[in-house]
C-alpha positions in Angstrom: -27.8 -10.8 -3.4 -27.8 -8.5 -6.5 -26.7 -5.5 -5.0 -24.2 -7.6 -2.7 -22.5 -9.2 -6.1 -22.6 -5.5 -7.8 -20.6 -3.8 -4.4 -18.6 -7.2 -4.9 -17.6 -5.7 -8.6 -16.9 -2.4 -7.3 -14.7 -3.4 -5.0 -13.0 -5.9 -7.5 -12.8 -3.2 -10.0 -10.8 -0.8 -7.1 -8.6 -3.3 -6.5 -7.7 -4.5 -9.8 -7.3 -0.9 -10.6 -4.6 -0.1 -8.2 -2.7 -3.7 -9.1 -2.6 -1.8 -12.6 -0.4 0.9 -11.2 1.8 -1.5 -9.6 4.5 -2.5 -12.1 4.9 1.3 -12.6 5.0 1.7 -9.1 7.9 -1.1 -8.8 9.7 0.8 -12.4 9.6 4.0 -10.3 11.7 2.4 -7.4 14.2 0.5 -9.9 14.9 4.1 -11.4 14.8 6.1 -8.3 17.6 3.5 -7.0 19.7 3.1 -10.2 19.9 6.7 -10.1 20.1 6.9 -6.6 23.4 4.7 -6.6 24.4 5.9 -10.1 24.6 9.8 -8.9 26.3 8.4 -5.2 29.1 6.3 -7.6 30.0 9.5 -9.9 29.5 12.4 -8.1 30.2 10.9 -4.2 26.5 12.1 -3.3 23.6 11.1 -2.2 20.1 11.8 0.0 18.8 10.0 2.6 15.2 11.3 0.5 15.9 9.2 -2.3 16.5 6.0 -0.1 13.4 6.6 2.2 11.6 7.6 -1.6 12.5 3.8 -2.0 11.6 2.6 1.4 8.2 4.4 1.1 7.4 3.1 -3.0 7.6 -0.4 -1.6 5.8 0.1 1.1 3.4 1.3 -0.9 3.1 -1.3 -2.8 3.5 -4.3 -0.7 0.4 -2.8 1.5 -1.9 -1.5 -1.1 -1.3 -4.7 -3.2 -3.0 -7.1 -0.4 -6.5 -7.0 -1.7 -5.0 -7.1 -5.2 -3.3 -10.5 -4.4 -6.3 -12.0 -2.8 -8.6 -10.8 -6.0 -6.0 -12.7 -8.1 -5.8 -15.5 -5.8 -2.3 -15.0 -5.5 -2.2 -16.1 -2.0 -0.5 -18.3 0.0 -2.9 -21.1 0.5 -2.2 -24.8 1.7 -2.7 -26.9 -0.8 -1.8 -30.4 0.1 -5.1 -31.1 2.3 -7.3 -28.0 0.3 -6.9 -29.5 -3.3 -8.1 -33.0 -1.7 -11.9 -31.9 -0.8 -14.7 -31.3 -3.1 -15.4 -27.8 -5.0 -18.4 -27.3 -2.2 -16.3 -28.1 1.1 -13.4 -26.1 -0.6 -15.3 -23.0 -1.2 -17.1 -23.2 2.6 -13.2 -23.2 4.0 -13.0 -20.2 2.4 -16.0 -18.9 3.6 -15.4 -19.8 7.3 -11.6 -18.9 6.7 -12.4 -15.2 6.1 -15.3 -15.1 8.7 -13.1 -16.3 11.3 -9.5 -15.3 10.5 -8.7 -12.6 7.2 -12.0 -10.1 8.3 -10.8 -10.4 12.4 -7.2 -10.1 11.2 -7.6 -7.0 8.6 -10.1 -5.4 10.6 -8.6 -5.5 13.9 -4.8 -4.4 12.2 -7.1 -1.3 10.7 -8.2 -0.2 14.0 -4.6 -0.9 15.3 -3.3 1.5 12.5 -5.4 4.2 12.1 -4.2 5.8 15.6 -0.4 5.4 14.2 -1.1 7.1 11.3 -3.3 9.9 12.9 -0.6 10.5 15.5 2.2 11.4 13.1 -0.2 13.0 11.0 -1.0 15.8 13.8 2.5 16.0 14.8 3.7 16.5 10.7 6.0 13.9 11.6 9.7 14.0 9.9 12.1 11.3 9.5 14.9 11.7 11.6 17.6 11.7 9.2 18.9 14.1 7.7 17.2 15.5 4.2 14.3 12.6 4.9 10.9 13.0 4.2 7.5 13.3 6.0 6.3 10.3 7.2 2.6 10.5 8.2 1.6 10.1 4.6 3.5 6.4 4.3 1.7 5.6 7.7 -1.6 6.2 6.0 -0.7 3.2 3.5 -0.7 1.0 6.3 -4.4 1.5 7.3 -5.3 2.0 3.1 -3.9 -1.4 3.0 -5.6 -3.3 5.5 -8.9 -1.2 4.3 -8.2 -2.8 0.9 -7.4 -5.9 2.1 -11.0 -6.1 4.3 -12.9 -4.9 1.2 -11.7 -7.2 -0.7 -12.5 -10.4 1.9 -16.0 -8.7 2.3 -15.8 -9.1 -1.6 -14.2 -12.7 -2.0 -16.9 -13.3 0.9 -19.8 -11.9 -1.3 -18.5 -14.5 -4.2 -18.3 -17.8 -2.4 -21.7 -16.9 -0.9 -23.5 -16.3 -4.1 -21.8 -19.3 -5.1 -23.0 -21.6 -2.4 -27.0 -20.4 -3.0 -26.5 -20.6 -6.5 -26.9 -17.2 -7.5 -23.4 -17.3 -9.5 -20.7 -19.2 -10.9 -17.5 -20.2 -9.3 -15.8 -17.2 -8.1 -11.8 -18.8 -9.1 -12.7 -21.1 -11.9 -11.4 -18.9 -14.1 -8.6 -18.2 -11.9 -7.5 -21.5 -11.6 -4.5 -22.2 -13.5 
């Protein structure tokens, strides 16, 4: 279990670092969007590359931060019923939800997205819009995002199982409001 908890900490650290980049990506999106709007209004000129750049940054933010959101326990949860159970029962619900839903879903989408990315990469796919950007690298965010989510799901599973067998503290005790 100690090895698994070390692996869990490494996964947590990876998603934490990605989460720290997210605010800078939001700032870059705002600056790019604002700059594009100013150039369009002042000079009556624009580029599809700027617009697509915004979309690509949003895709990166949305897809790559799923694992970070799970790490921070900020994902959607139905607390009306969940909160009525003991902490131990809640952890069992988390374990079963991770095993039955989160991991199969994330791994299935990773499996389905990988060929989609590979096709775009091998063909050197470029946007159909004039002045558009290459698309294969943004399509890489899909499998990467689901990989990060699956890894974080595994990390959360390890922490909860360690808690259930008495080898670790409550994994969300310090994350409760």
